[in-house]
C-alpha positions as CSV (number, residue, x, y, z in Angstrom):
1,X,-0.2,0.5,0.2
2,X,0.6,3.7,-0.6
3,X,1.9,5.3,2.4
4,X,0.0,7.8,1.5
5,X,-2.7,5.8,3.9
6,X,-1.3,7.0,6.6
7,X,-2.8,10.8,6.7
8,X,-5.4,10.0,9.5
9,X,-2.5,8.2,11.7
10,X,-0.1,10.9,11.7
11,X,-2.7,13.9,11.4
12,X,-6.1,12.9,12.6
13,X,-8.9,14.9,13.7
14,X,-10.1,12.7,16.2
15,X,-8.8,9.9,18.6
16,X,-10.0,7.2,21.2
17,X,-8.1,6.2,23.7
18,X,-8.8,2.0,24.4
19,X,-7.7,1.6,28.0
20,X,-7.5,5.7,29.5
21,X,-7.4,5.2,33.2
22,X,-7.3,7.5,36.6
23,X,-3.9,6.2,38.2
24,X,-1.3,8.5,37.7
25,X,0.5,5.1,37.6
26,X,-0.9,3.4,34.8
27,X,0.0,4.5,30.7
28,X,-3.9,4.3,30.3
29,X,-3.6,8.3,32.4
30,X,-0.1,9.3,30.3
31,X,-1.6,8.9,27.7
32,X,-4.6,9.9,28.5
33,X,-2.9,13.3,29.8
34,X,0.3,14.1,26.4
35,X,-3.0,14.4,24.2
36,X,-4.6,17.2,25.7
37,X,-1.1,18.5,27.1
38,X,0.0,19.2,24.2
39,X,-3.1,21.0,22.6
40,X,-4.5,17.7,19.6
41,X,-7.8,20.2,18.7
42,X,-9.7,17.3,17.2
43,X,-12.6,15.1,19.0
44,X,-11.6,13.1,22.4
45,X,-12.7,9.7,23.1
46,X,-11.2,8.0,26.5
47,X,-11.9,4.4,26.5
48,X,-12.8,2.6,30.3
49,X,-15.8,1.0,31.0
50,X,-15.4,1.2,34.7
51,X,-15.5,5.0,34.6
52,X,-17.4,8.2,33.6
53,X,-15.4,11.0,33.0
54,X,-11.3,11.3,33.4
55,X,-9.4,14.5,33.2
56,X,-13.0,16.4,32.3
57,X,-13.8,14.1,29.5
58,X,-16.6,11.0,29.1
59,X,-16.1,8.4,29.3
60,X,-17.4,5.4,26.6
61,X,-17.8,1.4,27.7
62,X,-16.4,1.2,24.2
63,X,-15.4,2.8,20.8
64,X,-19.4,2.0,18.8
65,X,-20.6,3.5,21.9
66,X,-19.6,7.3,20.8
67,X,-21.9,7.8,18.1
68,X,-19.2,11.1,16.2
69,X,-16.4,9.0,13.8
70,X,-12.8,7.8,15.0
71,X,-10.4,8.4,12.7
72,X,-7.7,6.8,15.3
73,X,-7.7,4.7,17.9
74,X,-4.5,5.2,20.9
75,X,-5.0,1.0,22.6
76,X,-2.5,0.7,26.4
77,X,-4.8,-2.5,27.9
78,X,-3.0,-5.5,28.7
79,X,-1.8,-7.7,25.5
80,X,-4.8,-10.3,26.3
81,X,-7.7,-8.7,25.8
82,X,-6.4,-6.0,22.1
83,X,-7.5,-8.5,19.7
84,X,-10.9,-7.9,21.2
85,X,-10.1,-3.8,21.3
86,X,-9.4,-4.4,17.2
87,X,-12.0,-6.2,16.9
88,X,-15.0,-2.8,18.1
89,X,-11.8,-0.8,15.8
90,X,-12.7,-2.9,12.9
91,X,-16.8,-2.5,13.8
92,X,-16.6,1.0,14.3
93,X,-14.9,1.9,11.0
94,X,-11.1,3.3,12.6
95,X,-8.5,3.0,10.0
96,X,-5.3,3.4,11.9
97,X,-4.8,1.7,15.7
98,X,-1.6,2.7,17.5
99,X,-0.8,0.2,19.9
100,X,1.6,0.3,22.8
101,X,1.0,-2.5,24.4
102,X,3.7,-4.9,24.7
103,X,3.7,-8.5,25.3
104,X,2.8,-10.1,21.8
105,X,6.3,-11.3,18.6
106,X,8.7,-9.7,20.7
107,X,8.0,-12.3,23.3
108,X,7.4,-15.2,21.6
109,X,4.7,-18.0,22.0
110,X,1.7,-16.8,23.4
111,X,2.2,-13.5,22.8
112,X,3.3,-14.3,18.5
113,X,-0.6,-16.3,18.8
114,X,-1.7,-12.6,19.8
115,X,0.3,-11.0,17.4
116,X,-0.8,-12.6,14.4
117,X,-4.3,-12.4,15.6
118,X,-3.7,-8.9,15.8
119,X,-3.1,-8.5,12.1
120,X,-5.7,-10.9,10.8
121,X,-7.6,-8.4,11.9
122,X,-6.6,-5.7,10.8
123,X,-6.0,-6.9,7.3
124,X,-9.4,-8.1,7.4
125,X,-10.9,-4.9,7.9
126,X,-8.0,-2.3,6.3
127,X,-7.0,-1.2,9.7
128,X,-3.4,0.5,9.6
129,X,-1.4,-0.4,12.2
130,X,2.0,1.4,14.1
131,X,3.0,-1.7,16.9
132,X,2.5,-3.9,19.4
133,X,5.5,-2.2,21.9
134,X,5.3,0.3,21.3
135,X,6.3,4.0,22.8
136,X,3.9,5.8,20.1
137,X,4.2,9.4,17.6
138,X,4.3,12.0,19.1
139,X,4.5,15.3,15.9
140,X,5.5,18.9,17.4
141,X,4.8,20.8,14.1
142,X,1.5,19.5,14.9
143,X,1.1,20.1,18.7
144,X,0.2,15.7,19.0
145,X,1.5,13.3,21.3
146,X,-0.3,10.3,21.5
147,X,2.4,7.9,23.5
148,X,2.4,7.3,26.8
149,X,6.0,8.8,27.4
150,X,6.3,12.6,28.7
151,X,8.0,15.0,26.8
152,X,8.0,16.5,23.1
153,X,10.5,17.9,20.9
154,X,11.1,21.6,19.5
155,X,9.1,21.6,16.0
156,X,11.2,21.7,13.0
157,X,11.1,19.7,10.3
158,X,13.9,16.3,10.4
159,X,11.9,13.2,10.8
160,X,13.1,10.6,12.9
161,X,11.2,6.7,12.6
162,X,13.1,4.6,15.5
163,X,12.9,0.5,16.4
164,X,12.5,1.7,20.0
165,X,10.8,3.5,21.8
166,X,12.9,4.4,25.5
167,X,15.5,5.6,22.8
168,X,13.4,7.5,20.3
169,X,12.8,9.7,24.3
170,X,16.7,10.1,23.9
171,X,16.7,10.8,21.0
172,X,13.9,14.4,22.0
173,X,16.2,14.3,24.6
174,X,19.5,15.4,22.8
175,X,18.0,17.0,19.7
176,X,16.6,19.9,22.4
177,X,19.6,20.0,24.0
178,X,21.7,20.7,20.5
179,X,18.1,22.5,19.9
180,X,17.1,20.8,16.5
181,X,13.6,20.2,15.6
182,X,11.8,17.3,14.9
183,X,9.1,16.9,12.7
184,X,7.1,13.7,13.6
185,X,9.0,10.5,16.1
186,X,7.6,7.6,15.3
187,X,8.1,3.8,17.4
188,X,8.0,1.3,15.1
189,X,7.8,-0.9,17.5
190,X,6.9,-3.9,16.1
191,X,6.7,-3.3,12.5
192,X,3.6,-5.4,12.1
193,X,1.6,-3.3,9.4
194,X,3.0,0.4,8.7
195,X,7.1,-0.6,8.3
196,X,10.3,1.1,7.8
197,X,9.3,1.8,4.1
198,X,6.3,2.7,4.0
199,X,7.4,5.5,6.1
200,X,10.2,6.2,4.0
201,X,7.4,6.9,1.4
202,X,4.6,8.9,3.3
203,X,8.1,10.8,5.2
204,X,8.6,11.3,1.6
205,X,5.2,13.4,0.0
206,X,4.8,15.2,3.5
207,X,5.4,18.6,3.4
208,X,6.9,19.5,6.9
209,X,9.9,17.0,7.1
210,X,12.7,17.7,4.8
211,X,15.2,15.1,5.8
212,X,14.2,11.2,7.2
213,X,15.7,9.8,10.2
214,X,16.0,6.1,11.3
215,X,16.7,3.8,14.0
216,X,16.5,-0.5,13.1
217,X,16.6,-3.6,14.2
218,X,16.1,-5.4,11.6
219,X,13.8,-5.4,7.8
220,X,10.9,-7.0,7.3
221,X,10.6,-6.2,3.8
222,X,14.6,-5.4,1.9
223,X,13.4,-5.4,-1.4
224,X,10.3,-2.3,-0.7
225,X,13.2,-0.9,1.9
226,X,16.0,-0.3,-0.5
227,X,13.2,1.2,-3.8
228,X,11.7,3.3,-2.0
229,X,15.0,4.2,-0.2
230,X,16.2,5.0,-3.4
231,X,13.0,7.1,-4.9
232,X,13.4,8.8,-2.1
233,X,13.5,12.8,-3.2
234,X,14.8,13.0,0.5
235,X,18.6,12.2,2.6
236,X,17.4,9.7,5.0
237,X,20.2,8.3,8.0
238,X,20.0,5.5,8.9
239,X,21.5,4.4,12.6
240,X,21.3,0.3,11.9
241,X,21.8,-2.0,14.8
242,X,22.8,-5.7,15.7
243,X,26.0,-5.6,14.0
244,X,27.4,-7.9,16.0
245,X,26.3,-11.3,17.4
246,X,25.9,-9.9,20.8
247,X,23.9,-6.9,19.0
248,X,21.8,-8.9,16.9
249,X,20.8,-11.5,20.0
250,X,20.0,-8.2,20.9
251,X,17.4,-7.5,18.9
252,X,15.1,-10.4,18.4
253,X,14.6,-10.0,22.4
254,X,13.7,-6.3,22.2
255,X,11.5,-6.0,19.5
256,X,11.6,-10.0,17.9
257,X,13.5,-8.6,14.7
258,X,16.3,-10.9,13.0
259,X,19.1,-8.2,12.0
260,X,20.4,-9.8,9.6
261,X,24.6,-9.2,7.8
262,X,26.2,-6.1,8.5
263,X,27.7,-6.7,4.9
264,X,24.4,-6.5,3.6
265,X,22.9,-3.6,5.4
266,X,26.1,-1.9,4.4
267,X,25.6,-2.6,0.3
268,X,21.6,-2.3,0.4
269,X,22.2,1.2,2.3
270,X,25.2,2.5,0.0
271,X,23.0,1.3,-3.6
272,X,20.0,3.0,-2.1
273,X,22.4,6.4,-1.2
274,X,21.3,6.1,2.2
275,X,23.6,7.7,4.8
276,X,25.7,5.5,7.6
277,X,25.6,7.0,11.2
278,X,27.5,5.3,14.1
279,X,25.0,6.1,17.0
280,X,22.0,10.0,17.3
281,X,25.0,12.2,17.6
282,X,26.2,11.3,14.1
283,X,22.6,10.6,12.3
284,X,21.9,14.3,14.2
285,X,24.8,15.9,13.1
286,X,24.5,14.0,9.6
287,X,20.6,15.6,9.8
288,X,21.2,18.7,11.2
289,X,23.2,19.4,8.2
290,X,21.0,18.2,5.2
291,X,18.5,20.2,7.0
292,X,20.1,23.3,7.0
293,X,23.6,23.6,4.3
294,X,23.5,24.2,0.9
295,X,25.6,20.9,-0.7
296,X,29.2,21.2,-1.9
297,X,29.3,20.5,-5.7
298,X,32.3,19.5,-5.7
299,X,34.7,17.2,-3.2
300,X,37.4,20.4,-3.5
301,X,37.5,22.1,0.9
302,X,38.7,25.4,2.2
303,X,40.1,25.5,6.2
304,X,40.0,28.6,8.3
305,X,41.2,27.9,11.0
306,X,43.5,29.9,13.7
307,X,45.2,27.5,14.8
308,X,47.7,25.7,13.2
309,X,47.3,22.1,14.7
310,X,43.5,22.4,14.7
311,X,44.2,22.8,10.9
312,X,46.2,20.3,10.0
313,X,44.1,17.4,11.8
314,X,41.0,18.7,10.0
315,X,42.7,18.4,6.9
316,X,43.6,14.6,7.7
317,X,40.0,13.7,8.3
318,X,39.5,15.5,5.2
319,X,41.5,13.6,3.5
320,X,41.2,10.4,4.8
321,X,37.1,11.1,3.6
322,X,38.2,11.4,0.4
323,X,38.1,15.4,0.5
324,X,40.5,17.8,-1.6
325,X,42.0,20.2,0.7
326,X,43.1,22.4,-2.7
327,X,45.5,25.7,-3.3
328,X,43.5,28.7,-3.7
329,X,43.8,30.5,-6.6
330,X,46.4,33.2,-7.2
331,X,43.7,35.7,-7.2
332,X,42.2,34.5,-3.4
333,X,46.3,34.4,-2.2
334,X,46.3,38.4,-3.1
335,X,42.8,39.0,-1.5
336,X,44.2,36.2,1.0
337,X,47.2,38.7,2.0
338,X,45.7,42.0,2.3
339,X,44.2,40.2,4.8
340,X,46.0,38.4,7.2
341,X,49.4,39.1,8.8
342,X,52.5,39.5,7.3
343,X,53.2,36.1,9.6
344,X,50.8,33.6,7.3
345,X,51.0,32.4,4.6
346,X,48.1,32.6,2.5
347,X,47.3,28.9,1.8
348,X,44.7,26.1,2.4
349,X,44.3,25.4,5.5
350,X,44.6,30.0,6.2
351,X,46.6,30.1,9.8
352,X,44.5,33.5,10.5
353,X,46.5,32.9,13.5
354,X,45.0,33.4,17.7
355,X,44.0,36.7,17.8
356,X,41.4,36.1,14.2
357,X,38.7,38.4,15.2
358,X,35.3,38.6,13.2
359,X,37.3,40.9,10.2
360,X,39.7,38.5,9.8
361,X,36.9,35.2,9.9
362,X,34.7,36.9,8.1
363,X,37.1,37.8,5.1
364,X,39.4,34.9,4.6
365,X,36.2,32.8,4.7
366,X,34.5,34.5,2.1
367,X,37.2,34.7,-0.4
368,X,37.5,30.8,-0.5
369,X,33.8,31.0,-0.8
370,X,34.8,33.0,-4.2
371,X,37.1,30.8,-5.2
372,X,35.9,28.6,-8.0
373,X,37.9,25.5,-6.9
374,X,36.6,25.7,-3.4
375,X,33.2,23.6,-2.5
376,X,32.7,24.0,0.5
377,X,35.0,25.7,4.1
378,X,35.2,24.6,7.6
379,X,35.4,27.7,10.1
380,X,37.6,26.1,12.6
381,X,38.3,28.4,16.3
382,X,40.6,27.3,18.9
383,X,39.8,28.2,22.5
384,X,44.0,30.2,22.6
385,X,44.6,32.7,24.9
386,X,43.5,36.1,22.1
387,X,40.6,33.8,20.7
388,X,37.3,36.2,20.3
389,X,34.9,33.1,20.2
390,X,31.7,36.1,19.6
391,X,33.4,37.5,17.3
392,X,33.7,33.9,15.1
393,X,30.1,33.8,16.0
394,X,29.6,36.8,14.8
395,X,31.6,36.4,11.4
396,X,29.4,32.7,10.5
397,X,26.4,34.4,11.0
398,X,27.5,37.2,8.6
399,X,28.3,34.7,5.5
400,X,24.8,32.9,6.3
401,X,23.5,36.3,5.9
402,X,25.2,37.3,2.4
403,X,24.7,33.4,1.1
404,X,20.8,34.2,1.5
405,X,21.1,37.7,-0.1
406,X,23.0,36.4,-2.6
407,X,26.6,38.6,-2.6
408,X,28.6,35.9,-1.7
409,X,28.2,32.2,-3.7
410,X,25.9,29.2,-2.1
411,X,28.1,26.8,-1.0
412,X,28.4,25.7,2.0
413,X,30.6,26.8,5.4
414,X,31.2,23.9,8.6
415,X,31.4,25.5,12.2
416,X,34.0,23.0,14.1
417,X,35.3,25.1,18.0
418,X,37.8,23.7,19.6
419,X,36.8,25.2,23.9
420,X,35.0,24.7,26.8
421,X,32.7,27.0,28.6
422,X,32.6,30.6,26.5
423,X,32.9,28.2,22.8
424,X,29.5,26.6,24.1
425,X,27.0,29.8,25.2
426,X,28.1,31.7,21.9
427,X,27.8,28.9,19.6
428,X,24.0,29.2,20.5
429,X,22.8,31.0,18.3
430,X,24.4,29.0,15.5
431,X,22.7,26.5,17.0
432,X,19.1,28.3,17.2
433,X,19.4,29.2,13.5
434,X,20.1,25.9,12.1
435,X,23.3,26.6,11.5
436,X,26.1,22.7,12.4
437,X,28.3,23.7,14.7
438,X,30.5,20.9,16.1
439,X,33.0,20.9,18.7
440,X,36.0,18.2,16.8
441,X,37.9,18.1,14.0
442,X,36.9,14.7,12.4
443,X,32.8,15.5,13.2
444,X,33.0,18.7,11.1
445,X,35.1,16.0,7.9
446,X,32.3,14.5,8.6
447,X,29.6,16.1,7.7
448,X,31.3,17.6,4.7
449,X,31.8,14.3,3.4
450,X,27.8,12.9,3.6
451,X,27.0,16.7,1.8
452,X,29.3,15.9,-0.7
453,X,27.5,12.6,-0.1
454,X,24.5,13.8,-1.2
455,X,24.9,16.3,-3.8
456,X,26.2,13.4,-5.7
457,X,22.7,11.3,-5.0
458,X,20.9,13.9,-6.2
459,X,23.5,13.7,-9.2
460,X,22.3,9.8,-9.9
461,X,19.0,10.1,-9.4
462,X,18.5,13.5,-11.9
463,X,20.0,11.3,-14.3
464,X,18.3,8.3,-13.9
465,X,14.7,11.0,-14.4
466,X,12.9,10.6,-11.3
């Protein structure tokens, strides 16, 4: 099925919470509270046969007792009662269900029997299912929290689909700390119905998402996943766990996933143009850059630094990623001689010396950006005795302002700093504007490389006529 028929799942106008509870420590209570707290504007129907009202909302014994239409149901009841709730949803004509309840295929035996029964009902009645064994779904851009876990991301344009609910919550916290906005957070759990491939198809058509990110333990339909990723017009960044025997065994216990050969996954990702991340930090490093920065049209990198050692390290990491530290043109060298102190040689990396302020950073980076042989620039500031972090950040902001106004060429400028609290405070000004800034030379070089990979992927798509 096409991912487009998931609209009632991810943008519902009415929600039933099956298992809504009055007791504060129950997941049914937390789920209903989340839907209310985050400002969902549609109709909300708590389903609990033992309560007349919860949180000021009228309760219903069953979804069948609700007179109005219901777009989506969230099921938060013990696993053994879920098939009965699904039958009621089928009779009511509900088309989308999120099953938060655990105790299904991930535990095997009777749990797998229950899971198969739920899937049979869903297929027979045309109900689309997220889960079971899921945290639920959060959408900062739609003010919707259909999950049992408290905590919402800042609104943004990066979507996250995760096979682990707990990890998804941790990644929301990480994104918030880094001022990275998310569009949709989808915990897929056991993936008995809606899976990674269909989510790629849906998110690729979602006008509120620029970059698709995923945490995956196992893929059920490899061919469809590959084709969906290959067709996607949006960048896809994936963490694939279960790379080792120990990790694969843990994945099978966690969500019942068979991880498969990591070599095969690497091949699939490479052929489909998926960017593979090691962990959550790298996933967001890549995603924020892909969402906010222009793509380099080649692999020639210019480096501006106030510390020679940092420039050497950056050159090493760029070279290891297949990027070229190209020497500037004679015209650019002439510009740099006018900017730099006499003790600095106009070459790449450009050493603006330890006391560099706004002017030297801005003018040197601008000179490299105007050089036709340079495809992107990395600007480094080391927290030495004469460093001026505020002026360094101001120079970066001015470069992006000028690019936006069209007065200098639009190329990626990646920020790297080596320092402590004083830098953390001022780099915040970059993060809130979506400009990536990285505290290590390796991370900055990896991001420039992933931007180049995305440019090459888009070029291949253009050649295929996609």
